[in-house]
C-alpha positions in Angstrom: 0.0 0.0 0.0 3.0 2.3 0.2 2.2 3.7 -3.3 -1.0 5.3 -1.8 1.0 7.0 1.0 -0.7 4.8 3.6 0.5 1.7 5.4 -2.0 -0.8 7.0 -1.5 -1.4 10.8 -2.3 -4.6 12.6 -3.7 -7.9 11.5 -5.8 -8.1 8.4 -9.3 -9.5 8.2 -9.9 -12.0 5.4 -13.1 -10.9 3.6 -13.2 -13.4 0.7 -11.5 -15.3 -2.1 -12.4 -15.1 -5.7 -11.2 -16.2 -9.2 -10.9 -13.2 -11.5 -10.6 -15.3 -14.7 -12.1 -18.8 -14.1 -11.6 -21.1 -17.0 -8.7 -19.1 -18.3 -6.3 -19.0 -15.3 -6.5 -20.9 -12.0 -5.3 -18.0 -9.8 -7.4 -17.4 -6.7 -7.2 -14.0 -5.1 -7.6 -13.4 -1.4 -9.1 -10.1 -0.3 -8.1 -8.6 3.1 -9.3 -5.6 5.1 -7.3 -3.5 7.5 -9.3 -1.2 9.6 -6.4 1.0 10.7 -3.7 2.7 8.7 -1.0 5.3 9.1 0.0 8.0 6.7 3.6 7.5 5.7 3.9 10.2 3.0 2.5 11.2 -0.3 1.6 8.7 -3.0 4.8 7.4 -4.6 3.7 5.8 -7.9 1.5 8.0 -10.1 1.3 5.3 -12.7 -0.1 2.7 -10.3 -3.5 4.3 -10.4 -5.2 7.0 -12.3 -6.4 8.7 -9.2 -6.1 8.2 -5.4 -8.7 9.8 -3.2 -10.8 9.1 -0.1 -14.5 8.6 -0.8 -17.4 8.0 1.6 -18.2 4.3 1.8 -21.8 5.1 0.9 -20.6 6.2 -2.6 -18.8 3.0 -3.5 -21.7 1.0 -5.0 -22.7 4.0 -7.2 -19.1 4.4 -8.5 -19.0 0.6 -9.3 -22.3 0.8 -11.1 -21.2 3.7 -13.1 -18.0 1.9 -14.2 -15.7 4.3 -12.3 -14.0 1.5 -10.4 -12.0 -0.7 -12.8 -11.0 -4.3 -12.6 -12.3 -7.3 -10.7 -9.4 -7.0 -8.3 -10.8 -3.7 -7.0 -14.5 -4.3 -7.5 -14.9 -7.7 -5.9 -13.2 -6.8 -2.6 -15.2 -3.6 -2.4 -18.5 -5.6 -2.9 -17.4 -8.2 -0.3 -16.8 -5.3 2.2 -20.2 -3.7 1.4 -21.9 -7.1 1.8 -20.2 -7.7 5.2 -21.4 -4.3 6.4 -25.0 -5.0 5.5 -25.0 -8.5 7.1 -22.6 -7.9 10.0 -20.4 -10.7 8.9 -17.0 -11.0 7.3 -15.2 -13.7 5.4 -13.5 -16.5 7.2 -11.1 -19.2 6.2 
């Protein structure tokens, strides 16, 4: 996460596992959530993402629906997180 200027603190919470390209590549991706982070500086890699910004959690689903969040590697963990907030559960192994 250093390219964002933030570093996660503590133990992550596993929120789910998914296959981004089933039938093409067998490459499961585990999604983790850290609830605490510390600012370590400014973003270091401008080419890693088109834009880095804080947004309210309540806007995430709308941004996904409008196609403003790209790639299954970003979309699926965000949806896992939103689902866990609505049900009060999180992923387990």
